Backbone and ligand atoms as CSV (ligand in chain L), in Angstrom:
chain,resi,resn,atom,element,x,y,z
A,1,MET,N,N,-13.959,-18.045,27.199
A,1,MET,CA,C,-15.210,-18.599,27.712
A,1,MET,C,C,-15.853,-19.521,26.687
A,2,ASP,N,N,-16.461,-20.578,27.192
A,2,ASP,CA,C,-17.077,-21.548,26.307
A,2,ASP,C,C,-18.586,-21.336,26.304
A,3,THR,N,N,-19.075,-20.729,25.266
A,3,THR,CA,C,-20.510,-20.504,25.169
A,3,THR,C,C,-21.115,-21.549,24.235
A,4,PRO,N,N,-22.437,-21.721,24.313
A,4,PRO,CA,C,-23.077,-22.667,23.380
A,4,PRO,C,C,-22.793,-22.309,21.926
A,5,GLN,N,N,-22.751,-21.010,21.648
A,5,GLN,CA,C,-22.483,-20.579,20.266
A,5,GLN,C,C,-21.114,-21.041,19.805
A,6,LYS,N,N,-20.146,-20.888,20.714
A,6,LYS,CA,C,-18.781,-21.261,20.370
A,6,LYS,C,C,-18.694,-22.760,20.119
A,7,ARG,N,N,-19.340,-23.507,21.003
A,7,ARG,CA,C,-19.323,-24.963,20.849
A,7,ARG,C,C,-19.931,-25.360,19.509
A,8,TYR,N,N,-21.024,-24.716,19.187
A,8,TYR,CA,C,-21.695,-25.015,17.917
A,8,TYR,C,C,-20.761,-24.715,16.748
A,9,ALA,N,N,-20.080,-23.582,16.847
A,9,ALA,CA,C,-19.172,-23.187,15.770
A,9,ALA,C,C,-18.033,-24.179,15.617
A,10,GLN,N,N,-17.585,-24.712,16.766
A,10,GLN,CA,C,-16.494,-25.684,16.706
A,10,GLN,C,C,-16.941,-26.986,16.062
A,11,ARG,N,N,-18.192,-27.321,16.295
A,11,ARG,CA,C,-18.696,-28.573,15.732
A,11,ARG,C,C,-19.032,-28.433,14.244
A,12,ASN,N,N,-19.424,-27.220,13.849
A,12,ASN,CA,C,-19.850,-27.026,12.459
A,12,ASN,C,C,-19.081,-25.885,11.783
A,13,PRO,N,N,-17.785,-26.041,11.657
A,13,PRO,CA,C,-17.002,-24.914,11.136
A,13,PRO,C,C,-17.397,-24.522,9.708
A,14,GLU,N,N,-17.717,-25.532,8.896
A,14,GLU,CA,C,-18.045,-25.228,7.501
A,14,GLU,C,C,-19.324,-24.399,7.406
A,15,LYS,N,N,-20.320,-24.822,8.179
A,15,LYS,CA,C,-21.607,-24.130,8.171
A,15,LYS,C,C,-21.436,-22.673,8.597
A,16,VAL,N,N,-20.693,-22.498,9.681
A,16,VAL,CA,C,-20.516,-21.149,10.221
A,16,VAL,C,C,-19.766,-20.266,9.235
A,17,LYS,N,N,-18.746,-20.867,8.616
A,17,LYS,CA,C,-17.983,-20.116,7.627
A,17,LYS,C,C,-18.894,-19.653,6.498
A,18,LYS,N,N,-19.791,-20.548,6.088
A,18,LYS,CA,C,-20.704,-20.226,4.993
A,18,LYS,C,C,-21.614,-19.068,5.407
A,19,TRP,N,N,-22.129,-19.143,6.625
A,19,TRP,CA,C,-22.987,-18.059,7.108
A,19,TRP,C,C,-22.236,-16.742,7.117
A,20,GLN,N,N,-21.027,-16.812,7.629
A,20,GLN,CA,C,-20.247,-15.575,7.713
A,20,GLN,C,C,-20.039,-14.974,6.326
A,21,ARG,N,N,-19.746,-15.868,5.391
A,21,ARG,CA,C,-19.533,-15.399,4.026
A,21,ARG,C,C,-20.794,-14.731,3.502
A,22,GLU,N,N,-21.926,-15.389,3.748
A,22,GLU,CA,C,-23.201,-14.852,3.263
A,22,GLU,C,C,-23.494,-13.505,3.920
A,23,TRP,N,N,-23.215,-13.440,5.204
A,23,TRP,CA,C,-23.470,-12.198,5.927
A,23,TRP,C,C,-22.621,-11.052,5.356
A,24,ARG,N,N,-21.356,-11.367,5.118
A,24,ARG,CA,C,-20.460,-10.356,4.558
A,24,ARG,C,C,-20.957,-9.889,3.196
A,25,GLU,N,N,-21.428,-10.873,2.385
A,25,GLU,CA,C,-21.938,-10.554,1.057
A,25,GLU,C,C,-23.107,-9.575,1.146
A,26,SER,N,N,-24.020,-9.860,2.093
A,26,SER,CA,C,-25.256,-9.087,2.152
A,26,SER,C,C,-25.094,-7.778,2.927
A,27,HIS,N,N,-23.968,-7.583,3.590
A,27,HIS,CA,C,-23.775,-6.332,4.342
A,27,HIS,C,C,-22.591,-5.542,3.822
A,28,LYS,N,N,-22.367,-5.665,2.537
A,28,LYS,CA,C,-21.174,-5.060,1.937
A,28,LYS,C,C,-21.062,-3.574,2.247
A,29,GLU,N,N,-22.152,-2.840,2.042
A,29,GLU,CA,C,-22.082,-1.382,2.175
A,29,GLU,C,C,-21.827,-0.957,3.610
A,30,GLU,N,N,-22.572,-1.574,4.537
A,30,GLU,CA,C,-22.358,-1.236,5.944
A,30,GLU,C,C,-20.925,-1.518,6.356
A,31,ARG,N,N,-20.444,-2.666,5.888
A,31,ARG,CA,C,-19.089,-3.053,6.254
A,31,ARG,C,C,-18.051,-2.060,5.721
A,32,ALA,N,N,-18.292,-1.605,4.501
A,32,ALA,CA,C,-17.357,-0.645,3.907
A,32,ALA,C,C,-17.300,0.637,4.734
A,33,ILE,N,N,-18.472,1.123,5.143
A,33,ILE,CA,C,-18.528,2.346,5.946
A,33,ILE,C,C,-17.850,2.137,7.290
A,34,TYR,N,N,-18.147,1.003,7.892
A,34,TYR,CA,C,-17.574,0.717,9.199
A,34,TYR,C,C,-16.046,0.617,9.110
A,35,LEU,N,N,-15.587,-0.083,8.070
A,35,LEU,CA,C,-14.145,-0.270,7.911
A,35,LEU,C,C,-13.424,1.065,7.730
A,36,LYS,N,N,-14.044,1.927,6.960
A,36,LYS,CA,C,-13.458,3.241,6.699
A,36,LYS,C,C,-13.278,3.991,8.016
A,37,LYS,N,N,-14.344,3.968,8.823
A,37,LYS,CA,C,-14.298,4.651,10.117
A,37,LYS,C,C,-13.224,4.035,10.997
A,38,TYR,N,N,-13.209,2.716,11.026
A,38,TYR,CA,C,-12.259,1.998,11.878
A,38,TYR,C,C,-10.825,2.346,11.500
A,39,LYS,N,N,-10.575,2.372,10.195
A,39,LYS,CA,C,-9.231,2.678,9.723
A,39,LYS,C,C,-8.816,4.089,10.122
A,40,LYS,N,N,-9.774,4.995,10.061
A,40,LYS,CA,C,-9.483,6.386,10.385
A,40,LYS,C,C,-9.107,6.525,11.855
A,41,VAL,N,N,-9.897,5.869,12.711
A,41,VAL,CA,C,-9.693,5.978,14.154
A,41,VAL,C,C,-8.414,5.270,14.578
A,42,ASN,N,N,-8.152,4.118,13.957
A,42,ASN,CA,C,-7.030,3.283,14.409
A,42,ASN,C,C,-5.836,3.332,13.473
A,43,ARG,N,N,-5.638,4.462,12.861
A,43,ARG,CA,C,-4.599,4.551,11.836
A,43,ARG,C,C,-3.228,4.129,12.375
A,44,GLU,N,N,-2.871,4.669,13.538
A,44,GLU,CA,C,-1.543,4.390,14.103
A,44,GLU,C,C,-1.375,2.912,14.422
A,45,LYS,N,N,-2.419,2.387,15.043
A,45,LYS,CA,C,-2.390,0.989,15.431
A,45,LYS,C,C,-2.224,0.096,14.205
A,46,LEU,N,N,-2.963,0.417,13.155
A,46,LEU,CA,C,-2.910,-0.398,11.949
A,46,LEU,C,C,-1.542,-0.317,11.294
A,47,LYS,N,N,-0.972,0.877,11.338
A,47,LYS,CA,C,0.347,1.070,10.751
A,47,LYS,C,C,1.359,0.180,11.473
A,48,GLU,N,N,1.264,0.186,12.784
A,48,GLU,CA,C,2.167,-0.621,13.597
A,48,GLU,C,C,2.017,-2.104,13.259
A,49,LYS,N,N,0.764,-2.512,13.138
A,49,LYS,CA,C,0.466,-3.898,12.811
A,49,LYS,C,C,1.084,-4.264,11.475
A,50,GLU,N,N,0.901,-3.388,10.514
A,50,GLU,CA,C,1.429,-3.633,9.183
A,50,GLU,C,C,2.941,-3.764,9.235
A,51,HIS,N,N,3.559,-2.896,10.007
A,51,HIS,CA,C,5.004,-2.895,10.180
A,51,HIS,C,C,5.457,-4.222,10.781
A,52,GLU,N,N,4.740,-4.628,11.792
A,52,GLU,CA,C,5.028,-5.883,12.488
A,52,GLU,C,C,4.949,-7.048,11.508
A,53,TYR,N,N,3.891,-7.045,10.730
A,53,TYR,CA,C,3.676,-8.115,9.760
A,53,TYR,C,C,4.808,-8.133,8.739
A,54,HIS,N,N,5.190,-6.961,8.304
A,54,HIS,CA,C,6.247,-6.849,7.312
A,54,HIS,C,C,7.556,-7.422,7.847
A,55,LYS,N,N,7.842,-7.113,9.117
A,55,LYS,CA,C,9.071,-7.610,9.731
A,55,LYS,C,C,9.058,-9.143,9.769
A,56,LYS,N,N,7.911,-9.681,10.177
A,56,LYS,CA,C,7.756,-11.128,10.227
A,56,LYS,C,C,7.956,-11.731,8.840
A,57,TYR,N,N,7.368,-11.065,7.861
A,57,TYR,CA,C,7.447,-11.552,6.490
A,57,TYR,C,C,8.899,-11.596,6.025
A,58,ILE,N,N,9.642,-10.540,6.302
A,58,ILE,CA,C,11.050,-10.463,5.889
A,58,ILE,C,C,11.840,-11.590,6.546
A,59,ALA,N,N,11.579,-11.806,7.845
A,59,ALA,CA,C,12.296,-12.842,8.580
A,59,ALA,C,C,12.014,-14.216,7.984
A,60,ARG,N,N,10.749,-14.468,7.704
A,60,ARG,CA,C,10.380,-15.781,7.185
A,60,ARG,C,C,10.902,-15.977,5.759
A,61,LYS,N,N,10.921,-14.892,5.027
A,61,LYS,CA,C,11.384,-14.942,3.645
A,61,LYS,C,C,12.816,-15.470,3.585
A,62,LYS,N,N,13.607,-15.051,4.573
A,62,LYS,CA,C,15.004,-15.470,4.601
A,62,LYS,C,C,15.132,-16.951,4.926
A,63,LEU,N,N,14.252,-17.432,5.817
A,63,LEU,CA,C,14.398,-18.794,6.333
A,63,LEU,C,C,13.704,-19.848,5.485
A,64,ASP,N,N,12.692,-19.445,4.761
A,64,ASP,CA,C,11.775,-20.433,4.198
A,64,ASP,C,C,11.499,-20.187,2.712
A,65,PRO,N,N,12.425,-20.588,1.846
A,65,PRO,CA,C,12.235,-20.319,0.419
A,65,PRO,C,C,11.038,-21.058,-0.174
A,66,ILE,N,N,10.713,-22.212,0.393
A,66,ILE,CA,C,9.567,-22.962,-0.139
A,66,ILE,C,C,8.276,-22.191,0.089
A,67,TRP,N,N,8.185,-21.622,1.271
A,67,TRP,CA,C,7.005,-20.818,1.604
A,67,TRP,C,C,6.883,-19.618,0.668
A,68,VAL,N,N,8.020,-18.990,0.393
A,68,VAL,CA,C,8.020,-17.821,-0.498
A,68,VAL,C,C,7.500,-18.215,-1.869
A,69,GLU,N,N,7.963,-19.353,-2.347
A,69,GLU,CA,C,7.544,-19.812,-3.671
A,69,GLU,C,C,6.050,-20.111,-3.676
A,70,LYS,N,N,5.584,-20.753,-2.604
A,70,LYS,CA,C,4.162,-21.080,-2.482
A,70,LYS,C,C,3.318,-19.810,-2.495
A,71,ARG,N,N,3.800,-18.848,-1.733
A,71,ARG,CA,C,3.071,-17.588,-1.608
A,71,ARG,C,C,3.005,-16.890,-2.959
A,72,ARG,N,N,4.128,-16.908,-3.656
A,72,ARG,CA,C,4.195,-16.265,-4.966
A,72,ARG,C,C,3.187,-16.923,-5.906
A,73,GLU,N,N,3.176,-18.256,-5.863
A,73,GLU,CA,C,2.280,-19.030,-6.721
A,73,GLU,C,C,0.829,-18.658,-6.413
A,74,TYR,N,N,0.532,-18.588,-5.112
A,74,TYR,CA,C,-0.821,-18.272,-4.687
A,74,TYR,C,C,-1.240,-16.897,-5.190
A,75,ARG,N,N,-0.330,-15.935,-5.062
A,75,ARG,CA,C,-0.648,-14.568,-5.481
A,75,ARG,C,C,-0.869,-14.495,-6.975
A,76,ARG,N,N,-0.029,-15.251,-7.701
A,76,ARG,CA,C,-0.160,-15.254,-9.152
A,76,ARG,C,C,-1.546,-15.778,-9.533
A,77,LYS,N,N,-1.929,-16.869,-8.867
A,77,LYS,CA,C,-3.215,-17.496,-9.142
A,77,LYS,C,C,-4.350,-16.506,-8.806
A,78,TYR,N,N,-4.200,-15.853,-7.663
A,78,TYR,CA,C,-5.229,-14.919,-7.219
A,78,TYR,C,C,-5.413,-13.784,-8.220
A,79,ARG,N,N,-4.273,-13.266,-8.676
A,79,ARG,CA,C,-4.338,-12.157,-9.636
A,79,ARG,C,C,-5.047,-12.580,-10.912
A,80,LYS,N,N,-4.776,-13.820,-11.340
A,80,LYS,CA,C,-5.373,-14.317,-12.575
A,80,LYS,C,C,-6.876,-14.458,-12.416
A,81,GLU,N,N,-7.295,-14.933,-11.238
A,81,GLU,CA,C,-8.710,-15.226,-11.025
A,81,GLU,C,C,-9.517,-14.000,-10.650
A,82,ASN,N,N,-8.847,-12.947,-10.182
A,82,ASN,CA,C,-9.579,-11.761,-9.706
A,82,ASN,C,C,-9.108,-10.491,-10.387
A,83,THR,N,N,-9.062,-10.543,-11.701
A,83,THR,CA,C,-8.502,-9.401,-12.439
A,83,THR,C,C,-9.237,-8.103,-12.126
A,84,GLU,N,N,-10.572,-8.210,-11.937
A,84,GLU,CA,C,-11.361,-6.993,-11.682
A,84,GLU,C,C,-10.932,-6.338,-10.369
A,85,ILE,N,N,-10.827,-7.143,-9.322
A,85,ILE,CA,C,-10.472,-6.625,-7.998
A,85,ILE,C,C,-9.076,-6.026,-8.036
A,86,VAL,N,N,-8.157,-6.739,-8.676
A,86,VAL,CA,C,-6.783,-6.256,-8.739
A,86,VAL,C,C,-6.733,-4.916,-9.457
A,87,ARG,N,N,-7.507,-4.810,-10.531
A,87,ARG,CA,C,-7.529,-3.548,-11.276
A,87,ARG,C,C,-8.028,-2.411,-10.388
A,88,MET,N,N,-9.067,-2.721,-9.593
A,88,MET,CA,C,-9.633,-1.703,-8.705
A,88,MET,C,C,-8.588,-1.238,-7.674
A,89,TRP,N,N,-7.853,-2.207,-7.114
A,89,TRP,CA,C,-6.820,-1.868,-6.126
A,89,TRP,C,C,-5.788,-0.945,-6.734
A,90,ARG,N,N,-5.355,-1.329,-7.942
A,90,ARG,CA,C,-4.309,-0.534,-8.589
A,90,ARG,C,C,-4.802,0.886,-8.795
A,91,LYS,N,N,-6.066,1.010,-9.206
A,91,LYS,CA,C,-6.645,2.320,-9.449
A,91,LYS,C,C,-6.639,3.148,-8.163
A,92,SER,N,N,-7.083,2.526,-7.070
A,92,SER,CA,C,-7.184,3.276,-5.816
A,92,SER,C,C,-5.799,3.632,-5.288
A,93,ASN,N,N,-4.808,2.791,-5.586
A,93,ASN,CA,C,-3.443,3.116,-5.188
A,93,ASN,C,C,-2.942,4.332,-5.941
A,94,LYS,N,N,-3.269,4.366,-7.213
A,94,LYS,CA,C,-2.851,5.497,-8.033
A,94,LYS,C,C,-3.446,6.783,-7.488
A,95,LYS,N,N,-4.718,6.693,-7.107
A,95,LYS,CA,C,-5.423,7.878,-6.637
A,95,LYS,C,C,-4.737,8.495,-5.438
A,96,ARG,N,N,-4.126,7.647,-4.600
A,96,ARG,CA,C,-3.512,8.136,-3.386
A,96,ARG,C,C,-2.191,8.865,-3.645
A,97,GLY,N,N,-1.702,8.774,-4.879
A,97,GLY,CA,C,-0.426,9.403,-5.203
A,97,GLY,C,C,-0.530,10.909,-5.322
A,98,ILE,N,N,0.377,11.477,-6.085
A,98,ILE,CA,C,0.458,12.926,-6.201
A,98,ILE,C,C,-0.447,13.391,-7.336
A,99,SER,N,N,-1.247,14.397,-7.075
A,99,SER,CA,C,-2.162,14.879,-8.095
A,99,SER,C,C,-1.399,15.681,-9.146
A,100,CYS,N,N,-2.009,15.810,-10.321
A,100,CYS,CA,C,-1.364,16.551,-11.414
A,100,CYS,C,C,-1.085,17.980,-10.999
A,101,LYS,N,N,-2.024,18.546,-10.266
A,101,LYS,CA,C,-1.892,19.946,-9.852
A,101,LYS,C,C,-0.692,20.124,-8.935
A,102,LEU,N,N,-0.611,19.242,-7.950
A,102,LEU,CA,C,0.504,19.330,-6.990
A,102,LEU,C,C,1.824,19.114,-7.705
A,103,ARG,N,N,1.846,18.155,-8.616
A,103,ARG,CA,C,3.077,17.871,-9.349
A,103,ARG,C,C,3.540,19.119,-10.102
A,104,PHE,N,N,2.594,19.766,-10.765
A,104,PHE,CA,C,2.962,20.965,-11.526
A,104,PHE,C,C,3.469,22.063,-10.602
A,105,GLU,N,N,2.835,22.196,-9.455
A,105,GLU,CA,C,3.267,23.226,-8.491
A,105,GLU,C,C,4.699,22.989,-8.026
A,106,ILE,N,N,5.027,21.736,-7.803
A,106,ILE,CA,C,6.393,21.401,-7.367
A,106,ILE,C,C,7.396,21.715,-8.472
A,107,PHE,N,N,7.066,21.308,-9.693
A,107,PHE,CA,C,7.955,21.577,-10.834
A,107,PHE,C,C,8.204,23.076,-10.973
A,108,LYS,N,N,7.112,23.825,-10.857
A,108,LYS,CA,C,7.191,25.275,-11.036
A,108,LYS,C,C,8.071,25.885,-9.945
A,109,ARG,N,N,7.844,25.463,-8.709
A,109,ARG,CA,C,8.624,25.985,-7.588
A,109,ARG,C,C,10.114,25.713,-7.793
A,110,ASP,N,N,10.433,24.523,-8.304
A,110,ASP,CA,C,11.836,24.133,-8.485
A,110,ASP,C,C,12.380,24.527,-9.854
A,111,ASN,N,N,11.624,25.345,-10.561
A,111,ASN,CA,C,12.106,25.857,-11.845
A,111,ASN,C,C,12.366,24.750,-12.870
A,112,PHE,N,N,11.581,23.703,-12.805
A,112,PHE,CA,C,11.681,22.582,-13.746
A,112,PHE,C,C,13.113,22.049,-13.833
A,113,THR,N,N,13.781,21.990,-12.667
A,113,THR,CA,C,15.181,21.566,-12.612
A,113,THR,C,C,15.324,20.414,-11.623
A,114,CYS,N,N,16.128,19.432,-11.998
A,114,CYS,CA,C,16.351,18.298,-11.094
A,114,CYS,C,C,17.119,18.766,-9.865
A,115,PHE,N,N,16.624,18.419,-8.700
A,115,PHE,CA,C,17.235,18.840,-7.442
A,115,PHE,C,C,18.638,18.250,-7.281
A,116,TYR,N,N,18.878,17.072,-7.812
A,116,TYR,CA,C,20.141,16.372,-7.570
A,116,TYR,C,C,21.215,16.739,-8.598
A,117,CYS,N,N,20.859,16.711,-9.884
A,117,CYS,CA,C,21.900,16.892,-10.889
A,117,CYS,C,C,21.768,18.231,-11.624
A,118,GLY,N,N,20.684,18.944,-11.419
A,118,GLY,CA,C,20.542,20.279,-11.997
A,118,GLY,C,C,20.161,20.312,-13.465
A,119,ARG,N,N,19.880,19.164,-14.035
A,119,ARG,CA,C,19.450,19.164,-15.439
A,119,ARG,C,C,17.992,19.592,-15.525
A,120,LYS,N,N,17.644,20.099,-16.698
A,120,LYS,CA,C,16.310,20.666,-16.849
A,120,LYS,C,C,15.474,19.896,-17.852
A,121,ALA,N,N,14.162,20.063,-17.753
A,121,ALA,CA,C,13.267,19.581,-18.798
A,121,ALA,C,C,13.404,20.544,-19.977
A,122,PRO,N,N,13.255,20.097,-21.195
A,122,PRO,CA,C,12.881,18.734,-21.612
A,122,PRO,C,C,14.057,17.806,-21.865
A,123,ALA,N,N,15.268,18.207,-21.456
A,123,ALA,CA,C,16.424,17.320,-21.665
A,123,ALA,C,C,16.275,16.028,-20.856
A,124,VAL,N,N,15.650,16.120,-19.689
A,124,VAL,CA,C,15.417,14.926,-18.867
A,124,VAL,C,C,13.937,14.822,-18.522
A,125,VAL,N,N,13.520,13.627,-18.195
A,125,VAL,CA,C,12.138,13.409,-17.754
A,125,VAL,C,C,12.073,13.720,-16.269
A,126,LEU,N,N,11.224,14.673,-15.922
A,126,LEU,CA,C,11.143,15.060,-14.511
A,126,LEU,C,C,10.066,14.278,-13.783
A,127,GLN,N,N,10.338,14.030,-12.521
A,127,GLN,CA,C,9.371,13.366,-11.652
A,127,GLN,C,C,9.343,14.103,-10.321
A,128,VAL,N,N,8.291,13.856,-9.580
A,128,VAL,CA,C,8.253,14.397,-8.224
A,128,VAL,C,C,8.712,13.305,-7.269
A,129,ASP,N,N,9.571,13.666,-6.351
A,129,ASP,CA,C,10.195,12.686,-5.476
A,129,ASP,C,C,9.975,13.067,-4.015
A,130,HIS,N,N,9.865,12.059,-3.168
A,130,HIS,CA,C,9.740,12.321,-1.725
A,130,HIS,C,C,11.134,12.457,-1.120
A,131,LYS,N,N,11.397,13.540,-0.403
A,131,LYS,CA,C,12.690,13.715,0.268
A,131,LYS,C,C,12.865,12.622,1.306
A,132,ILE,N,N,11.912,12.553,2.236
A,132,ILE,CA,C,11.847,11.402,3.145
A,132,ILE,C,C,10.879,10.422,2.490
A,133,PRO,N,N,11.366,9.233,2.153
A,133,PRO,CA,C,10.504,8.304,1.418
A,133,PRO,C,C,9.218,7.988,2.175
A,134,LYS,N,N,8.200,7.693,1.394
A,134,LYS,CA,C,6.913,7.323,1.984
A,134,LYS,C,C,7.078,6.129,2.913
A,135,SER,N,N,7.960,5.203,2.513
A,135,SER,CA,C,8.144,3.985,3.304
A,135,SER,C,C,8.756,4.284,4.669
A,136,LYS,N,N,9.362,5.474,4.807
A,136,LYS,CA,C,9.943,5.834,6.101
A,136,LYS,C,C,9.104,6.913,6.786
A,137,GLY,N,N,7.884,7.036,6.348
A,137,GLY,CA,C,6.958,7.941,7.023
A,137,GLY,C,C,6.888,9.329,6.431
A,138,GLY,N,N,7.567,9.556,5.303
A,138,GLY,CA,C,7.512,10.863,4.642
A,138,GLY,C,C,6.120,11.144,4.104
A,139,LYS,N,N,5.719,12.421,4.174
A,139,LYS,CA,C,4.364,12.760,3.756
A,139,LYS,C,C,4.354,13.256,2.307
A,140,THR,N,N,3.196,13.130,1.673
A,140,THR,CA,C,3.024,13.711,0.357
A,140,THR,C,C,2.566,15.144,0.536
A,141,ALA,N,N,3.506,16.007,0.919
A,141,ALA,CA,C,3.219,17.418,1.131
A,141,ALA,C,C,4.333,18.224,0.488
A,142,LYS,N,N,4.019,19.473,0.170
A,142,LYS,CA,C,4.975,20.310,-0.558
A,142,LYS,C,C,6.360,20.317,0.070
A,143,GLU,N,N,6.420,20.398,1.413
A,143,GLU,CA,C,7.722,20.494,2.085
A,143,GLU,C,C,8.559,19.245,1.851
A,144,ASN,N,N,7.903,18.146,1.612
A,144,ASN,CA,C,8.642,16.877,1.493
A,144,ASN,C,C,8.817,16.447,0.039
A,145,LEU,N,N,8.388,17.296,-0.893
A,145,LEU,CA,C,8.465,16.898,-2.296
A,145,LEU,C,C,9.477,17.760,-3.041
A,146,ILE,N,N,10.239,17.115,-3.922
A,146,ILE,CA,C,11.172,17.862,-4.751
A,146,ILE,C,C,11.128,17.340,-6.180
A,147,THR,N,N,11.624,18.171,-7.080
A,147,THR,CA,C,11.722,17.762,-8.472
A,147,THR,C,C,12.992,16.950,-8.660
A,148,SER,N,N,12.835,15.821,-9.334
A,148,SER,CA,C,13.996,14.972,-9.598
A,148,SER,C,C,13.851,14.416,-10.999
A,149,CYS,N,N,14.993,14.214,-11.669
A,149,CYS,CA,C,14.885,13.572,-12.975
A,149,CYS,C,C,14.733,12.069,-12.770
A,150,PHE,N,N,14.314,11.430,-13.812
A,150,PHE,CA,C,14.029,9.991,-13.762
A,150,PHE,C,C,15.236,9.200,-13.244
A,151,GLU,N,N,16.417,9.523,-13.795
A,151,GLU,CA,C,17.614,8.760,-13.429
A,151,GLU,C,C,17.997,8.969,-11.967
A,152,CYS,N,N,17.993,10.220,-11.523
A,152,CYS,CA,C,18.359,10.486,-10.133
A,152,CYS,C,C,17.368,9.828,-9.182
A,153,ASN,N,N,16.117,9.840,-9.578
A,153,ASN,CA,C,15.075,9.237,-8.748
A,153,ASN,C,C,15.323,7.746,-8.581
A,154,ILE,N,N,15.674,7.093,-9.651
A,154,ILE,CA,C,15.954,5.653,-9.585
A,154,ILE,C,C,17.204,5.404,-8.753
A,155,GLY,N,N,18.218,6.240,-8.962
A,155,GLY,CA,C,19.470,6.084,-8.228
A,155,GLY,C,C,19.280,6.213,-6.738
A,156,LYS,N,N,18.392,7.125,-6.357
A,156,LYS,CA,C,18.188,7.381,-4.944
A,156,LYS,C,C,17.315,6.306,-4.317
A,157,SER,N,N,16.315,5.897,-5.053
A,157,SER,CA,C,15.275,4.964,-4.599
A,157,SER,C,C,14.859,5.271,-3.178
A,158,ASP,N,N,15.084,4.357,-2.248
A,158,ASP,CA,C,14.529,4.572,-0.911
A,158,ASP,C,C,15.567,5.062,0.097
A,159,ASN,N,N,16.758,5.418,-0.355
A,159,ASN,CA,C,17.785,5.861,0.590
A,159,ASN,C,C,17.463,7.254,1.102
A,160,LEU,N,N,17.760,7.455,2.361
A,160,LEU,CA,C,17.530,8.770,2.950
A,160,LEU,C,C,18.650,9.722,2.565
A,161,LEU,N,N,18.264,10.973,2.340
A,161,LEU,CA,C,19.273,11.990,2.021
A,161,LEU,C,C,19.949,12.464,3.291
A,162,ASN,N,N,21.218,12.701,3.172
A,162,ASN,CA,C,21.907,13.291,4.317
A,162,ASN,C,C,22.186,14.760,4.065
L,1,ZN,ZN,ZN,18.864,14.412,-11.950
């Protein structure tokens, strides 16, 4: 539908963009709360979207090396210019991982022994590993976590166990 507002926006895209930016700036807290709620309610939908986007990205990556290079350049530039934001993201990503307590519980349950090769700490560096990888929908829960040494963990990476 063509409303007067839409027409105005089409004629003055820069102005509208500026307003939107200002609005977002001044409603940061409300937006954060709303986004959190939205993500919670639409978790499945968002996951699907992300998956879809990833598939598209992989397809384009194969066909368009120039685009990949451009994108890489852009990301590099972004990281340089927004070090604070990037640091915050990294921190929040870390938080979502396995807690120290859970890690210790897994080690204890598995007798501080690598599930794959049977070597023990302190001869090897132990890590907690997802049986079904997170990328394939595996959960960070006790049933899906096992003790693995550093080397076995790297060797396995994202392959599913049979
Ligand atoms: Zn091992």
